[in-house]
N, C-alpha and C positions, 0 to 999 in steps of 0.2 A: 538032330540028325535033320541035314540038309534036306532043303525043298530041291527035285532033280530041278533043272533047269527047261524048258519045253523048246525042243532046235529042229532044224527044218532047213532043207535042200529047199532053193529061189534059183529060178530064172530072173532075173536083176535089169535093166533097164537104168541106166545111168542119162539121169538128163538135168540141166543146168537149170533151175529156174524151175525147174517142176514139183509140187509138194502136194502128198495128197494127208489128210487126214482120216482118220476114221468115222466113219458113217457120211463124209461126204464124199462128190465122184468129179474124177477130174475125165476128160473129154480129151481123145489124146486122136493123130494121126501116126498109121505107121506104115513108112515108106524103106526106110534102106531093107538090104536083106535078112541080114543076119538081126534084123527086131523082125521082120517077117516072120523068117525061121521060128524066132523065140514066141510066136502068136500061134500058129502049124501046131508048136510044144505044146504050148499051156492048153488050149483046149481041146488037144484029145489027152491030156491028163486031165487036172485040177480049176485050169483055169485060172492058175494063180500064177501076179508075176509082182517083183520087186521095186517100186518107185524108188529110186535113191538120188543125189545128188553126186556127182566127180567131184575132189578136190578140187578149185582156184588154183590153188600154189603147188599143182605139181610135179617137176623138174626131174623125172627119168628121162630115158631116151623116148628121141619123138615117137618111135612107134612103139613104145610100150603105152601099153590104155591106162588112161589116168587111173590114180588111187581115189578111195570112194570116201564118204565120209562114213563113221559109224554107223548113224541110224537112218532107217529108211520106216515107208509103208509100206505092207501089203495088201497088194488090191484083187479084185477078183472081177475079172472079163463080166460084165450085163449085157449090155444092148451092145453089137459091133455088126458091121457090113463090110466084106468084103469085096474090094470091086475089081472090075477083069481083069485089069492090071497088076494085080495081084496083093496091092495095097490095103488098108485096113483102115476103116475108120469105126471107133470103138470108145466105152465108156467104161472109165474102171468105178469100181465101190469099195472105196478104203474100207479095209475091216482092221488092221493092229498095228502099231507099231514094229519094228522089229532091231536088234542090234545085231552087225555081221560080227561072226567067229571070225569067221578067214575064207582067203579066194579059190576054187576050187581049181584041179589042175582039169580041164574038157576036153573035150576034140568041137561041139558045136560051136558056132558062129558066137551065140553070143553069152556072156558072162553067167558065171555061176557061183551062188558063197553058199557057208550052211552060216543060217542065221540062230540066234534065242529071238523067239516069242518073246516076247513084252504082255503085261499082261493088257489081258481084255479092260477097256471103256467101258464102264456102268451101263446099266438099263438103261438107266436115265441120265440126259444129259447133265455136263455140269451148268454148275449155275455160278453168274458173276454178282457182285457187290455193285450194289445200287453207282455207287460215284463209280465202278468201274465200267460199268454199261455208258452211265453219260460223257465220264470223256473221251471212251473212246469211241460214241454217236459222234462229239463234236467236234473230236479231231479229225472226224474221217471227215465229215462234212468239209469242214476247211478244207483238206486235203484232194480230194474231191473235185475245190473249186478252183484249187489252183495248179491243179493239171487239167483241168479241162473236161474231166469225165463228168458226163450224165450222167445218171444215180438217181432211183425210183426211188425214195425216200420213206414212203408210205411202206412200201416192199417188204421194204430190208427191217421199220421198226416192227414188221410183224416177227421175224425172225428173233428163234429164242437165241439164248447165249454163243453155248457153245457152237451152232450155226454160225453168226455170224463173226465173230472171231475169228472160229477159224478157214468162214469165209474168205475174210480180208486177206487172211496172210495168204492163203493159196494163190490170189489173185494179188497182191499187192508188187507192184515194179520197185523193187527192194535187189540189190546183188546180194551172192550166193551164199555167201556167209550169214547174212542178216537172214532171210530166207533157211536158211540151218537150227540159227539159233531160237528163231520160231517154233518148227517143226522140236526142238530140243525143248522148252518149257517143258518147267513141271506141271506146272495146272493152267488151267482158264486162265483166271485172276493172274496172273506173270503174266504171259502170254499176251493179257490184253495191255497191260504193263508196255508189257517188250515193244509193241506197236503202238502203243502211240508214241512213242520215245521215237522211235525209229521214224513215224509217219513226220515229227514233228523236226529231225534231224535232215530228212531226205527233201523233205521243203521246202529249209532255209537253204539247203544246197542245189537245189534246181536246177540243173543245167552243168552242173560242175563234173562231168564226165570219171574226175578223177579219184571223186569223194565215194568212199565205198570203205565198209568198218571192217574189212578183210585186215 
């Protein structure tokens, strides 16, 4: 007997380059009227929105909404501040990944989907092999030096493996396709391996805007 898929209706915030992972946080500044409306709706309901990237290769009509990737992450609105002009500053708390089943025909200014909720992450964070942890830290230092980033490496060394890998994946300045590949990696070791490859690739081609993984 097949297990029933857990599905839900989600309002989505398509934002290129923005990843959210379970157990991580994503600060956002909401200023467009349609997403202010989405915030008001979410706060009146269950405080959840779906973060997802639009596909960069969309070739539909200019007025059409861009196609979405299949996988995103449910975020719960944690801390938030509504400014006098209606804008919002907020922090999303990552809960679980979802897969888009279909986009819904709605009258709201923001997009909504029917989504399959993927399995909840285990209570205990995933653990890397020692070799993968060492390789990731070494390549992260090299990449940060190449990019001119100032990093508190002592604080980084205290992060657990999951927070390190997903945190780097979330903030790394890669293209949309690369970011999506990181989100969809099957496990933490695979995501760490991919991160190392991407930092090596983009580090070698730094400054060449034509180089992408799309």
